[in-house]
BALUM-961177 format. One record per residue: y, z, x of N, C-alpha, C in turn; residue in three letters; residue number from 1. Coordinates in nm, 2 decimals, padded with zeros to 4 digits. Layout:
BEGIN
[[Y Z X] [Y Z X] [Y Z X] 'ALA' NUM]
...
This chain:
BEGIN
[[00.90 11.43 -02.29] [00.98 11.42 -02.17] [00.97 11.52 -02.08] 'UNK' 1]
[[01.02 11.56 -02.02] [01.03 11.67 -01.89] [01.19 11.65 -01.80] 'UNK' 2]
[[01.27 11.74 -01.78] [01.38 11.75 -01.68] [01.36 11.84 -01.61] 'UNK' 3]
[[01.37 11.81 -01.47] [01.36 11.87 -01.34] [01.55 11.90 -01.29] 'UNK' 4]
[[01.58 12.05 -01.26] [01.70 12.06 -01.21] [01.65 12.14 -01.09] 'UNK' 5]
[[01.73 12.05 -00.96] [01.72 12.15 -00.86] [01.78 12.30 -00.82] 'UNK' 6]
[[01.74 12.40 -00.79] [01.81 12.53 -00.85] [01.83 12.63 -00.72] 'UNK' 7]
[[01.93 12.71 -00.71] [01.89 12.81 -00.60] [01.85 12.91 -00.63] 'UNK' 8]
[[01.82 12.98 -00.81] [01.72 13.09 -00.82] [01.63 13.01 -00.94] 'UNK' 9]
[[01.56 13.13 -01.01] [01.46 13.08 -01.11] [01.52 13.08 -01.23] 'UNK' 10]
[[01.66 13.09 -01.26] [01.71 13.13 -01.42] [01.79 13.02 -01.44] 'UNK' 11]
[[01.83 12.98 -01.57] [01.92 12.88 -01.61] [02.06 12.94 -01.56] 'UNK' 12]
[[02.09 13.04 -01.55] [02.27 13.07 -01.49] [02.24 13.04 -01.34] 'UNK' 13]
[[02.14 13.00 -01.30] [02.14 13.01 -01.17] [02.22 12.88 -01.10] 'UNK' 14]
[[02.29 12.85 -00.98] [02.37 12.78 -00.96] [02.23 12.63 -00.93] 'UNK' 15]
[[02.31 12.50 -00.92] [02.22 12.40 -00.88] [02.19 12.40 -00.73] 'UNK' 16]
[[02.12 12.36 -00.67] [02.08 12.39 -00.52] [02.09 12.17 -00.47] 'UNK' 17]
[[02.18 12.20 -00.44] [02.22 12.05 -00.41] [02.14 11.98 -00.34] 'UNK' 18]
[[02.03 12.02 -00.24] [01.95 11.99 -00.13] [01.84 11.94 -00.26] 'UNK' 19]
[[01.81 11.83 -00.26] [01.68 11.77 -00.33] [01.51 11.85 -00.28] 'UNK' 20]
[[01.51 11.79 -00.15] [01.41 11.82 -00.06] [01.41 11.97 -00.03] 'UNK' 21]
[[01.50 12.04 00.00] [01.47 12.18 00.05] [01.54 12.26 -00.05] 'UNK' 22]
[[01.57 12.24 -00.17] [01.59 12.33 -00.28] [01.50 12.43 -00.28] 'UNK' 23]
[[01.54 12.53 -00.34] [01.46 12.68 -00.36] [01.37 12.65 -00.46] 'UNK' 24]
[[01.43 12.63 -00.58] [01.36 12.60 -00.69] [01.36 12.49 -00.77] 'UNK' 25]
[[01.29 12.46 -00.85] [01.28 12.36 -00.94] [01.27 12.40 -01.10] 'UNK' 26]
[[01.39 12.38 -01.22] [01.37 12.47 -01.32] [01.36 12.30 -01.42] 'UNK' 27]
[[01.21 12.32 -01.43] [01.17 12.20 -01.53] [01.18 12.25 -01.70] 'UNK' 28]
[[01.23 12.18 -01.75] [01.27 12.20 -01.88] [01.20 12.11 -02.00] 'UNK' 29]
[[01.16 12.14 -02.11] [01.13 12.02 -02.20] [01.22 12.04 -02.32] 'UNK' 30]
[[01.30 11.93 -02.32] [01.43 11.93 -02.43] [01.41 11.94 -02.53] 'UNK' 31]
[[01.28 11.93 -02.57] [01.26 11.92 -02.73] [01.22 12.10 -02.74] 'UNK' 32]
[[01.15 12.14 -02.70] [01.14 12.32 -02.72] [01.27 12.40 -02.67] 'UNK' 33]
[[01.33 12.35 -02.53] [01.40 12.45 -02.47] [01.32 12.54 -02.36] 'UNK' 34]
[[01.18 12.53 -02.36] [01.10 12.60 -02.30] [01.12 12.57 -02.13] 'UNK' 35]
[[01.12 12.60 -02.05] [01.15 12.57 -01.89] [01.06 12.68 -01.80] 'UNK' 36]
[[01.04 12.61 -01.68] [00.95 12.71 -01.60] [01.00 12.67 -01.48] 'UNK' 37]
[[01.04 12.79 -01.39] [01.11 12.79 -01.24] [00.94 12.79 -01.19] 'UNK' 38]
[[00.98 12.70 -01.10] [00.87 12.67 -00.97] [00.93 12.67 -00.86] 'UNK' 39]
[[00.89 12.76 -00.75] [00.97 12.81 -00.58] [00.92 12.62 -00.52] 'UNK' 40]
[[00.98 12.60 -00.47] [00.95 12.46 -00.39] [00.86 12.48 -00.26] 'UNK' 41]
[[00.76 12.51 -00.25] [00.65 12.53 -00.17] [00.70 12.44 -00.04] 'UNK' 42]
[[00.76 12.31 -00.06] [00.79 12.25 00.04] [00.93 12.27 00.13] 'UNK' 43]
[[01.04 12.34 00.10] [01.15 12.37 00.10] [01.14 12.41 00.26] 'UNK' 44]
[[01.05 12.43 00.34] [01.05 12.48 00.48] [00.95 12.40 00.59] 'UNK' 45]
[[00.91 12.24 00.52] [00.86 12.18 00.55] [00.93 12.12 00.71] 'UNK' 46]
[[00.85 12.08 00.79] [00.91 12.02 00.92] [00.96 11.91 00.92] 'UNK' 47]
[[00.87 11.76 00.84] [00.88 11.65 00.81] [00.86 11.59 00.66] 'UNK' 48]
[[00.89 11.51 00.63] [00.87 11.44 00.49] [00.88 11.53 00.40] 'UNK' 49]
[[00.99 11.60 00.39] [01.00 11.69 00.27] [01.03 11.61 00.17] 'UNK' 50]
[[01.14 11.52 00.18] [01.18 11.47 00.04] [01.09 11.39 00.00] 'UNK' 51]
[[00.99 11.35 00.07] [00.84 11.25 -00.01] [00.79 11.33 -00.05] 'UNK' 52]
[[00.75 11.45 -00.01] [00.64 11.56 -00.08] [00.71 11.58 -00.20] 'UNK' 53]
[[00.81 11.62 -00.19] [00.88 11.65 -00.33] [00.90 11.57 -00.39] 'UNK' 54]
[[00.95 11.46 -00.37] [00.92 11.35 -00.54] [00.82 11.33 -00.58] 'UNK' 55]
[[00.69 11.32 -00.46] [00.55 11.31 -00.54] [00.53 11.44 -00.61] 'UNK' 56]
[[00.56 11.55 -00.60] [00.54 11.66 -00.66] [00.60 11.64 -00.80] 'UNK' 57]
[[00.74 11.58 -00.80] [00.87 11.59 -00.92] [00.75 11.45 -01.01] 'UNK' 58]
[[00.70 11.35 -00.94] [00.60 11.24 -01.03] [00.50 11.31 -01.07] 'UNK' 59]
[[00.43 11.39 -01.01] [00.29 11.43 -01.02] [00.29 11.55 -01.18] 'UNK' 60]
[[00.46 11.63 -01.16] [00.47 11.69 -01.28] [00.48 11.62 -01.44] 'UNK' 61]
[[00.52 11.50 -01.41] [00.55 11.42 -01.53] [00.67 11.43 -01.58] 'UNK' 62]
[[00.79 11.43 -01.46] [00.93 11.46 -01.50] [00.99 11.32 -01.53] 'UNK' 63]
[[01.07 11.30 -01.61] [01.16 11.15 -01.67] [01.34 11.16 -01.60] 'UNK' 64]
[[01.32 11.28 -01.56] [01.49 11.27 -01.54] [01.50 11.43 -01.44] 'UNK' 65]
[[01.60 11.37 -01.33] [01.59 11.49 -01.26] [01.77 11.50 -01.23] 'UNK' 66]
[[01.80 11.63 -01.22] [01.94 11.68 -01.16] [01.94 11.73 -01.05] 'UNK' 67]
[[02.03 11.69 -00.95] [02.03 11.74 -00.80] [02.17 11.71 -00.73] 'UNK' 68]
[[02.21 11.78 -00.60] [02.32 11.68 -00.55] [02.28 11.58 -00.46] 'UNK' 69]
[[02.18 11.61 -00.37] [02.16 11.54 -00.27] [02.01 11.48 -00.24] 'UNK' 70]
[[02.01 11.35 -00.28] [01.87 11.26 -00.25] [01.86 11.20 -00.13] 'UNK' 71]
[[01.73 11.20 -00.06] [01.80 11.10 00.08] [01.69 10.96 00.04] 'UNK' 72]
[[01.69 10.87 00.13] [01.65 10.72 00.10] [01.52 10.72 00.09] 'UNK' 73]
[[01.44 10.80 00.14] [01.30 10.80 00.11] [01.25 10.89 -00.02] 'UNK' 74]
[[01.31 10.98 -00.03] [01.27 11.03 -00.18] [01.31 10.93 -00.26] 'UNK' 75]
[[01.43 10.90 -00.27] [01.47 10.79 -00.41] [01.40 10.71 -00.42] 'UNK' 76]
[[01.33 10.64 -00.33] [01.27 10.52 -00.35] [01.14 10.53 -00.42] 'UNK' 77]
[[01.08 10.66 -00.39] [00.96 10.72 -00.49] [00.99 10.76 -00.64] 'UNK' 78]
[[01.11 10.80 -00.62] [01.15 10.85 -00.78] [01.22 10.69 -00.84] 'UNK' 79]
[[01.28 10.62 -00.75] [01.31 10.49 -00.88] [01.17 10.44 -00.92] 'UNK' 80]
[[01.08 10.40 -00.79] [00.98 10.32 -00.82] [00.85 10.41 -00.97] 'UNK' 81]
[[00.87 10.53 -00.97] [00.81 10.62 -01.07] [00.89 10.59 -01.19] 'UNK' 82]
[[01.02 10.53 -01.19] [01.10 10.55 -01.26] [01.16 10.68 -01.37] 'UNK' 83]
[[01.18 10.72 -01.26] [01.24 10.88 -01.30] [01.40 10.88 -01.28] 'UNK' 84]
[[01.47 10.87 -01.41] [01.60 10.86 -01.39] [01.67 11.03 -01.29] 'UNK' 85]
[[01.81 10.97 -01.16] [01.83 11.06 -01.12] [02.00 11.09 -01.17] 'UNK' 86]
[[02.01 11.20 -01.19] [02.16 11.26 -01.21] [02.22 11.32 -01.09] 'UNK' 87]
[[02.35 11.29 -01.06] [02.40 11.39 -00.96] [02.51 11.49 -01.03] 'UNK' 88]
[[02.48 11.59 -00.98] [02.55 11.71 -01.02] [02.57 11.81 -00.90] 'UNK' 89]
[[02.64 11.91 -00.89] [02.69 12.00 -00.82] [02.82 12.09 -00.82] 'UNK' 90]
[[02.80 12.24 -00.76] [02.90 12.34 -00.81] [02.90 12.37 -00.94] 'UNK' 91]
[[02.79 12.39 -01.02] [02.79 12.41 -01.15] [02.63 12.47 -01.18] 'UNK' 92]
[[02.63 12.56 -01.29] [02.47 12.63 -01.30] [02.39 12.50 -01.35] 'UNK' 93]
[[02.25 12.57 -01.35] [02.17 12.49 -01.43] [02.21 12.45 -01.57] 'UNK' 94]
[[02.26 12.57 -01.64] [02.27 12.54 -01.79] [02.37 12.45 -01.77] 'UNK' 95]
[[02.49 12.46 -01.74] [02.58 12.40 -01.71] [02.52 12.23 -01.71] 'UNK' 96]
[[02.45 12.21 -01.65] [02.41 12.07 -01.57] [02.36 12.01 -01.68] 'UNK' 97]
[[02.26 12.08 -01.75] [02.14 12.02 -01.85] [02.24 12.02 -02.00] 'UNK' 98]
[[02.37 12.09 -02.01] [02.45 12.09 -02.12] [02.52 11.93 -02.11] 'UNK' 99]
[[02.61 11.94 -01.97] [02.63 11.80 -01.96] [02.58 11.68 -01.95] 'UNK' 100]
[[02.40 11.67 -01.91] [02.33 11.57 -01.93] [02.29 11.53 -02.06] 'UNK' 101]
[[02.29 11.63 -02.19] [02.24 11.61 -02.30] [02.38 11.55 -02.35] 'UNK' 102]
[[02.50 11.56 -02.29] [02.66 11.53 -02.34] [02.65 11.39 -02.28] 'UNK' 103]
[[02.61 11.33 -02.20] [02.58 11.23 -02.13] [02.74 11.21 -02.00] 'UNK' 104]
[[02.74 11.34 -01.98] [02.87 11.30 -01.83] [02.82 11.32 -01.73] 'UNK' 105]
[[02.69 11.33 -01.66] [02.66 11.31 -01.55] [02.65 11.19 -01.51] 'UNK' 106]
[[02.66 11.16 -01.34] [02.62 11.04 -01.35] [02.53 10.97 -01.26] 'UNK' 107]
[[02.47 10.88 -01.37] [02.32 10.84 -01.31] [02.35 10.74 -01.13] 'UNK' 108]
[[02.24 10.82 -01.09] [02.26 10.71 -00.96] [02.11 10.67 -00.93] 'UNK' 109]
[[02.11 10.55 -00.85] [01.98 10.44 -00.79] [02.00 10.44 -00.63] 'UNK' 110]
[[02.07 10.52 -00.59] [02.06 10.48 -00.43] [02.08 10.59 -00.33] 'UNK' 111]
[[02.06 10.66 -00.24] [02.08 10.77 -00.21] [02.20 10.83 -00.19] 'UNK' 112]
[[02.20 10.95 -00.24] [02.33 11.04 -00.24] [02.37 11.12 -00.15] 'UNK' 113]
[[02.46 11.08 -00.09] [02.53 11.16 00.01] [02.55 11.28 00.01] 'UNK' 114]
[[02.49 11.41 00.07] [02.57 11.54 00.11] [02.70 11.53 00.10] 'UNK' 115]
[[02.75 11.66 00.04] [02.88 11.69 00.05] [02.90 11.75 00.19] 'UNK' 116]
[[03.04 11.77 00.26] [03.11 11.78 00.38] [03.04 11.93 00.40] 'UNK' 117]
[[03.08 12.03 00.29] [03.06 12.17 00.33] [02.93 12.19 00.33] 'UNK' 118]
[[02.80 12.12 00.36] [02.66 12.17 00.35] [02.61 12.11 00.49] 'UNK' 119]
């Protein structure tokens, strides 16, 4: 099992990037070993189809759950079809989001998450 978190930076103390498709980084963690890798999102500046490309990237990485802020309808469709659980979090660090995930405090979603007004 792997968990991916959209992030503004490449470390656990970075804040969640609320934009799924256009996030700066993905922090992918193995919850058993606590090892993680930060992967720069190569699709963040794509003109079209970003959410779909990123969703397929997440599927290909073998991720079981993703923690993010906003997920659009095309991306969420791919994630749902692949059986990837989607959790909503924002305005906290990646580390806090993971702690909340393990404590069952994050809201699981299965439909598009609306962006916050300040985006």
